[in-house]
C-alpha positions in Angstrom: 118.4 98.0 96.6 121.2 95.8 95.4 120.5 92.2 95.1 123.2 89.4 95.4 122.9 89.0 91.7 124.3 92.6 91.2 121.0 93.8 89.9 119.5 97.0 91.4 116.0 98.2 92.2 115.9 101.9 92.6 113.2 103.2 94.9 112.1 106.9 95.3 111.1 107.7 98.8 108.2 110.0 99.2 108.4 111.7 102.7 105.6 114.2 101.9 103.2 111.2 101.9 104.6 109.1 104.8 107.3 111.1 106.7 107.7 108.5 109.6 107.5 105.5 107.3 110.4 107.2 105.2 112.4 108.0 108.3 112.1 104.4 109.6 113.1 103.0 106.1 116.1 105.3 106.1 117.1 104.5 109.7 116.9 100.8 109.2 118.9 101.0 105.7 121.6 103.2 107.2 122.0 100.7 110.2 122.4 98.0 107.6 119.5 96.0 109.0 118.2 95.2 105.4 121.4 94.0 104.3 122.1 90.2 103.4 118.4 89.4 104.1 116.5 86.7 102.1 113.3 87.6 100.3 110.7 85.7 102.3 107.6 86.2 100.1 106.4 86.3 96.5 102.9 86.4 95.8 102.5 86.6 92.0 100.4 89.5 90.7 100.1 90.8 94.4 103.4 91.6 96.2 107.1 91.0 96.5 107.8 91.3 100.3 111.2 91.0 101.6 109.8 90.0 105.0 106.3 89.5 106.5 107.8 88.7 110.0 110.1 91.6 110.8 113.1 89.4 109.6 111.9 86.6 112.0 111.2 89.1 114.6 114.8 90.6 114.9 114.4 92.8 117.8 115.9 95.9 115.8 113.5 95.4 112.9 110.4 94.4 114.8 109.1 97.8 115.2 105.6 99.2 114.8 104.7 102.6 113.5 101.3 104.6 113.6 100.0 103.7 110.2 100.4 106.6 107.8 97.2 105.8 105.8 93.7 107.3 105.3 91.8 104.6 107.4 93.8 105.7 110.3 93.1 109.4 109.7 96.4 110.3 108.0 96.3 112.0 104.7 98.3 109.8 102.4 97.7 110.4 98.8 100.0 107.8 97.4 97.7 105.5 95.7 98.9 101.8 96.1 99.4 100.5 92.6 101.9 98.7 90.5 105.5 99.6 91.7 104.5 101.5 94.7 106.5 100.5 98.0 104.3 100.3 101.2 104.5 98.8 104.6 102.7 95.9 105.8 100.6 96.0 109.0 97.2 95.3 110.3 95.3 97.6 108.0 93.8 99.3 110.8 96.1 101.4 112.9 99.7 99.9 112.8 102.4 99.7 110.0 105.3 97.1 110.4 108.3 99.4 110.2 110.6 96.9 108.3 107.9 94.9 106.5 107.9 96.7 103.3 106.6 95.4 100.0 106.5 96.3 96.4 103.1 96.1 94.7 103.0 93.8 91.7 99.9 95.1 89.9 97.1 97.7 89.9 94.6 95.2 91.0 96.6 94.2 93.9 96.8 97.8 94.9 93.1 98.0 94.8 92.9 95.1 97.3 95.5 96.5 99.4 94.2 100.0 99.5 90.7 98.8 100.3 88.9 100.2 97.3 91.0 103.5 98.0 90.0 104.0 101.6 93.7 103.5 102.5 94.6 100.6 104.6 98.5 100.4 104.2 101.2 103.1 104.2 102.6 103.8 100.8 105.9 105.6 101.0 107.7 105.2 97.9 107.8 103.7 94.2 110.2 101.7 92.0 111.7 104.2 89.5 114.3 101.9 88.0 115.0 98.2 87.9 111.5 96.9 87.7 112.7 94.2 85.4 114.8 92.8 88.5 111.4 92.8 90.5 109.9 90.7 87.5 112.9 88.4 87.5 112.6 87.7 91.2 108.8 87.2 90.9 109.4 84.5 88.2 111.8 82.3 90.2 110.7 78.8 91.5 108.9 79.0 94.9 107.9 76.7 97.6 104.8 77.2 99.9 105.4 77.9 103.5 102.7 77.3 106.1 102.6 80.3 108.5 99.4 79.1 110.3 97.3 82.2 109.3 94.1 81.2 107.4 94.0 82.6 103.8 97.8 83.6 103.9 99.9 82.0 101.2 103.6 82.4 101.6 105.7 81.6 98.6 109.4 81.6 99.3 112.0 81.2 96.5 113.5 77.7 96.5 116.9 79.2 95.7 117.3 82.1 98.2 117.1 85.7 96.6 119.2 87.8 98.7 119.1 91.6 99.3 122.9 92.4 99.5 122.5 96.0 100.5 120.1 98.8 100.7 121.7 102.1 100.5 119.9 105.5 100.8 120.8 108.8 99.0 119.2 111.7 101.2 120.6 114.5 99.1 121.8 116.3 102.2 118.5 116.2 103.9 118.5 115.2 107.6 115.6 113.0 108.5 114.2 112.7 112.1 114.6 109.4 114.0 111.4 107.4 113.4 108.7 107.4 116.2 108.2 103.8 117.1 105.0 102.9 119.1 105.9 99.2 119.9 106.6 95.9 118.2 105.0 94.7 115.0 103.9 91.3 116.4 
């Protein structure tokens, strides 16, 4: 993930734990659907989330997947903790295919993982460039009211832009993701 600043965040995808989430991430990235997108949510000590609304419900990004997490009966052993990349969703059955986040602390991971009963699809981890995550999290933000009780959205005052997400598949061909509907 290359930011407009030129700094990079390198994410290792883990298809063994969440094959459909990884396929979806690769598909969206290869189609350029993450490129030139503004980071929409910074929740200090919780998550850095490029989008919480499927990039304003872009029809190509507004996709729902069956959640590949334990609460949904899927054996995903990737513990949500600092540096883990996961998909947002309803925490019950569905994951938002484009709504990925980077977990900012182990404590946030415990909240997101529901004391380890597994409520969100972990599918990767930051392996290089975490200092860029920390830089982004430290920028000045403004609060945005999204009309959901208890949800705080802090958006950068000066836009932080994902210039491009490129994926190295090391010659492996991934299936097209199985989409179950829209992520609304």
